[in-house]
N, C-alpha and C positions, 0 to 999 in steps of 0.2 A: 378313608382317602381325604387328603387335603383338598379343599376347595376354595374358590373365591367368589364373592358376590359383588358384581359390579353394579352400584346402585342406579345408574342411569339406564341400564339394559331394560328394554320393554318389548312387548310383542310387536311384530312387524305391523300390524294394523294400526297401531298408535303412531307409528313413524309417519304414516301417510295422513295423519289428522291435522297437521299444521305445518306450514312452511317454516315457522320459527323453530319447530322441533327438529327440522332436518335440513331442508335446502337453505342454508344461511349463505346467500349469494348476493352479488351486486344486482341493483335493479335491472340492468340490461340483460342479466342471465336468469332472472326469475321466471319460473314456470308456474302455472296454476297446478294445484294439488292433483286435480283429476287427470293431468297430463304428465305427471311425474313418471318417468321410466316407461312411457308409452310412445315416445318419439326419440330419435337419435339426440335431438337437442336436450331432451330430459336428462339423458345419461350424462351429457357434457356438463349440464348445470349441477348434477349430483356430485360429479367429481370436483367441480369448482367449490361446492359447499364444504368438501373434505379439506381442501386447501385453506379455506377461511378458518376452519377450526385449528389447523396447524399454525396459523398466525398467532394464536393464543398461547401456543406452546414454545415455538421456536422464535424467540425474540430476545434482545440483549438483556432485558430486566427480568426475564422469565426464569422459572426453576430449571429448565433444561439447558439454560445457558448461564447468564450471569449471577442469578439469585439462588443457585443450587449447585449445579454440576461443576462450574468453575470455582465456586466456593469450596467444594469438596477437595479440589486440588490445592487449595491454600495458595493460589497464585496472587491473591490480593491481601492487603493488610487486614489483619484480623479485626472484624467489626466488634465493637464493645457491646455488651447486653443493652446498655442504655441507648446506643445507636440503633441496634436492631437485634432483638432477641432471636428472631428466626434465623438471621444470617450468622450470628455467633454460634447457634446451635449447629447449623450446617457445617461451619468451619471446624467445630470440634466434635462432629459426629454424635451429637446429642439427639438421638432420634425420638426420644420420649417427649421433647418439648412440644407443647400444643401448637404454638405459632408456626413452628417449623413443620409439624406434621400436617397442618392445614395447607400450607404451601405446596408440600410434596403431594398431598392428596388431590389438590386442584389440578396439578399437571397430569397426575396418574389418570384422573377422571377424563380429561380432555383427550388423552392419547387413546384411551379405550373408547371414547365417544367417536373419534375419528374412525377407528377400526370397525365399530359397529355400523357406521354408515357405509363403509366399504363392503361389509358383509351383506348389507342390503342390496347393493349393486350387484355383487357377485352372485347372490341367490336369485335375483331377478334375471340376470343375463343367461342363466341356464335354459330358460324357456322362452326368452323373448324372440319375436319374429319382426321386430322393427329395425333391427341392425343388419347391415350387410356383413358377410364373413370378415371383411377387412375391419369394419367398424367394431365388430364384436371382439376380435383379437386385440385391437387397439385399447378399447375400454377395459376389457378384462385384464389385459397385460398390465396396464397402468394401475388398476385397482390392486391386483395381486402383488405388484412390486411395492406399492405403498404399505400394504399389510404386512409383508415381510420386513420391510425397513423399520416400521414402527415397533414391531415386536422385538426386533434386534435392539433398538435403542432402549426399550423397556428393560431388556435383559442387561444391557450395559450399565444401567443404573442399579436396578433391584436384584439382578441375578448374581451368580457366583463368578469370581475370576476364573480364567481358563484352567488354572492348576488346582482349583479347589472343588472337589466332588465332581469333577467332569466325568460323565459316563456312568455315575452311580445311580442307584435307585432313588435318591433324594428327590422329593417333589418340590419344585422351586417356584414356578410361576405358571399362570394359565396362558394358553394360546387360543384365542377366540376365532373359531371358524365359521360360526353361524349366528344368526340373530335369535336370541332366546332370552327368556326371563328366568331361566334356571341357572343354578350355580355352574360356573365354568371350572372344570376340574384342573388342578394343578398337574404339570408335567415335569418329568426329570430333564436333565440337560440334553440326553440323546434325542428324546422325542421332541422337545421344544425346537432344537436346532434342525431336526429333520424337517419340521414344518416350515421353518424359515427358508431353508434351502429349496424345498419344494415350491414355495410361493415365488421366490426370486428367480429360480431356473425356469419355471413355466412362464413367468413374465418375460424373461429374456427371450425365450423362443417365440412368444407371441409378437412382442415388439420388434424383433429382428427383421420383420418384412412389412410392418405396418406403421412404424413411427416415422414421421416426416423428418425427424433430425437425422436419419440415416441418409436421406437423399438431398437434403438442402442444408446450407450453412446456417449457423445461428444468426448471423448478420441479416439473412434474408427472412428467416422465421420470426425475428424479433420486430418485423415490420408487418403489422396486421394488414390483411388485404393483398399481400404481395403474391399469394399463390391461390388462384381462383378455386381449386378443388377443395381447399380447406376453409373456404369463406363461411359456409353455412354452419359448420360445427366449431369454428373458431379454434382450430388446432395449431395455434401459433405459440410464440413465446415458450418454446419447449424447455428452456432452462428454468422456468417457473414450474414445470410439471416434472413428474417422475418418469423421465424418458428412458430410452434404451441404455444410454451410456451411464445414467444415474444407477440403473439396475446393475450394470457391470461393476460400478464402483462399490455399490452396496455388497455385491458378492465377494469382491476383493477384501472389503472390511471383514465380512463374516468368516471367510476362509482363513484370514490371518489370525483372527481371534481364536479359531479352532485349531490353529497350528498347522493348517494345510498350506505350507508356503509355495509349493508348485502350483496349486490352483490359484492362489491370490496373485502370484506373479503373472499368470496368463490372463486373468481378468484385468488387472491394472495395465498390463502391456497393451491390450486391445484398445483401452481408452487413450493411453498416451500416443499410440500410433495411428489413431483414427484421423482420416483426412477427408476434406472436401473434394469435389470433382476437379478443382483447379490445383490440387496438391498441397494446399495449405492445411494447417492442422485444425481439426475440429474444435479443439480446446488448447489454446496456447498458454504458456506461463506469462503472467502479468509482469510489468515493468514499472519503473519510476515514472515513465511518461503516462502510463495509465493512471497512476495515483495522482499525478499532477493534473490530469483531466477529470478529476473528482471521483475516480473509480477506486476509492479507498479499500473496499472489501473485495476488489478484483473480481467483478462480475464476469469478466472475459474468461476466468478459470472455472466458473461454476458449472458442474454437471447438474446440480439441483440447488436451488435456493428458494426461500419463502418470500414472497412479495411483501413490501413493508406498508401496505395500505393503513393510514391512520396513525402511523408511528410518530412519536414526538420524543426527540432525543434530549430535551432539556433537563428532565430529571436524571438522565444517565450521566450528564456531564456537569451538574451543578455542585453547589457547596456540599450537598448531602450524598453525592454519588459514592457508592461503596466500592466500585470496581477500580481501585487505585493501588498503587504500590510506590515505593520510594525510587528516587533517581538511582540510588546505589544498587537496588535490586535490578532495575532495568538495564544498567550498565553490565551487570553480570549475565543477564539473559542475552544481551546483544553486545558482544565484545568488539565487534567491528563497527568502527565509527561511520563507515560507508553503508552499512546495511540499510536498504531502502525502507525496511519495516520500521527500524528505530527512527529514521529521519522523517518519515511521513505520518506515522500512526500514533504518536504520543504527543502530549502537551502537558504543561505544568499548571496545576491548579494551587495557587499560593494560599487560597482560603479554605482548602478542603478540611472537613472535620475530623478525619482519621489520621492524617500524616502530614507533616510540614513539607511544602513544595511537592505535593502529590503528583505522581505521573499517571495519567489516565489515557486510555485508548481512544483514538479518534476514528476508529474503524467505522462507526456508525453515525458519525456527526453530520453527514450530509444527506441523511435519509428521511428527514422529516418532510411532511407533505408540502411545505412551502420552499423546501430547499431546491436550488437550481439543478443539482445533480440528476442526470438521467438514470443513474445506477442505484436502484432502491430494492435490493434483495438481500436478505439475511443468508449468508452462505451456509449451506449444510453439507454438501459434498463438493470438493474442488479437485482439479487436476493435480495440484501441488501435492496432495496426499497420495495420489497414485504414483508420483515420482518417488515419494518416501517409501511407499510399500515396495516399489521395485528395488530400491537401495537395500531394503531389509531382506528381500526374498530372491535377489539375483543369484544365479547358480555359481558365480565367481566373484571374487573381490574386484577384479578388473571391470567387470560389467557394472557392479555396484558403484564403483568410482565413477563411471561415465555418467550414470544417472544422477549421482550426487553432485558432481561438478556442474551439470546442466542446470540443476535446480539452484544450487548455491550461487552460481554466477548470475542467475536471473535476479537474485536478491542483493547482489554486490556483497556477499558474505565472504568471510575469510576462507582461504584454501585450506583443506584438510586431506591428509593422506589416510585413507581408511585401511584399517587392519582388522583381523578377526577379533582382536582384543578391544579395539575402541569403536566398533561398529555400532553397538547398542547405545553407547553414550552419545555419539554424535547424531544418531536417529532421534534420541530423546531430546537432545538440545534443539534440533530443527523442529520437532513437533511443538515444543514450547514457544519458540520464536514465531512460528507460523500461524498457530491457532489460538493465540492469546485473545480471550474474550469471545471464542466461538464454541466453548463447551467441549472441546475434543481432548484437552489435556489430560483430565482425570481419567478418561477412558484409556489413554495410553499408559498412565501409571498403573491402572488396574490390570490391563492386559499383560503387562510385564511384571506384575506382582512386586512392585518396588517395596522394599521394607520400610522406607521413609520417604517423606515428601521433600523435594529438593529445597523449597524456599523456607518452609516453617520448621523443617527437621522433624515434624510430627511422625512418631512411629506408626506403621500401618500394619494391619493384620487382616485376616479373612473376614472378620466381623465388621470392620470398618469399610472394607471394599464392597461388601454386600449391603447396600443401602436398605434400611428397613422399609417394608411395604406399609403405606399409610394405614393407620389403625382402622379408619372408617371403611376400608375396602376389604378387610379380611373377615372371614366367618368366625364365629366364637368357638368352633371346635378346633382351631389351629393350635 
């Protein structure tokens, strides 16, 4: 049987031997080791520790965004080997290059490290007596949702495309369900996705009556201390945490990947239709006004985002920045001169090393520690994606047109009359315009199994879409 050995996995007893090994949290959230998971606050701190691991994974210069997954999509100018051998290898799917393999391996490791810590929480919660029933549902729901979400992202990178070997007996990736120093067995597509759905659906049920985001607006929850009953556990800032609606969004993504359009439609629709008590939308589409108020990554839309503690954008937007393309390409991506994404999210770098008059995204340019912007989250799941899922899965073209118009009008994009023949093309165009520099574009190409990449023209096949698992993470018998 194919198996994988995750080198950082260790017995549960060692996880409790050092705060540095596990609870990597801010000082105000630190708990002593002997109190770890013996108080409600301990569970809160354990979850915070997982989110801090994710900051190493989901950031603009990280492998899962700008330095790997976006590069696979060839949306940026090809970096030369002299500029960066690792990035050049990612651009050209040269998985055997050592520098690329190390970058991929570091991200792979961090994602499974986060999963391992979630497994510690989930293992402990089975017998804990320190949490109320509501607290237990809340913590377990959030941990299960994160575990399912992370395993899905691992599959979107290292697993097969939906039309490649789906449902066969081929063993593709491991699904980690417990803390162990044993080899984790590989699973086939059916078993792996059954685990994803199990985690996310159980999480949905648990969070459906325990998550504060259901009962209060994001505006209120984003002000710490505004709700007395959540003060002790700090259950605020739900857009920074994997909340109920983020779980629905993840389920919509997974079901769409699996080709279950009716289910994807239902989950996405619940997010889009969600309202606060006063009738306002729980998550509204962002506007040019939001961008003008320094919300360039549209935090108002985020079902889930990772906080940018310690982020410094200078290397991302400097002379050596690799996340660039030409003005010609950007004009192709954004044909409408009034598109708020084109007008607000790009600038020219005349001295860039890769291309003359390089166009670079400003999406993360106000998120450094000293920047005045109050919006400092890397977007992971946004309501705009839910609108595009509804366009793709709506039962009629007329309904798809309604969702498309609502979305496109919010961006001041050109009007398009959808037909069965042009639906996929227009969906792909909007994914490209909307998620530039967010790491989502490659996943769309892979899900749709495009035979070539739109910008580079690179021919694609199943071997390129299934990114090689880092060499250091596989057992020698593979």
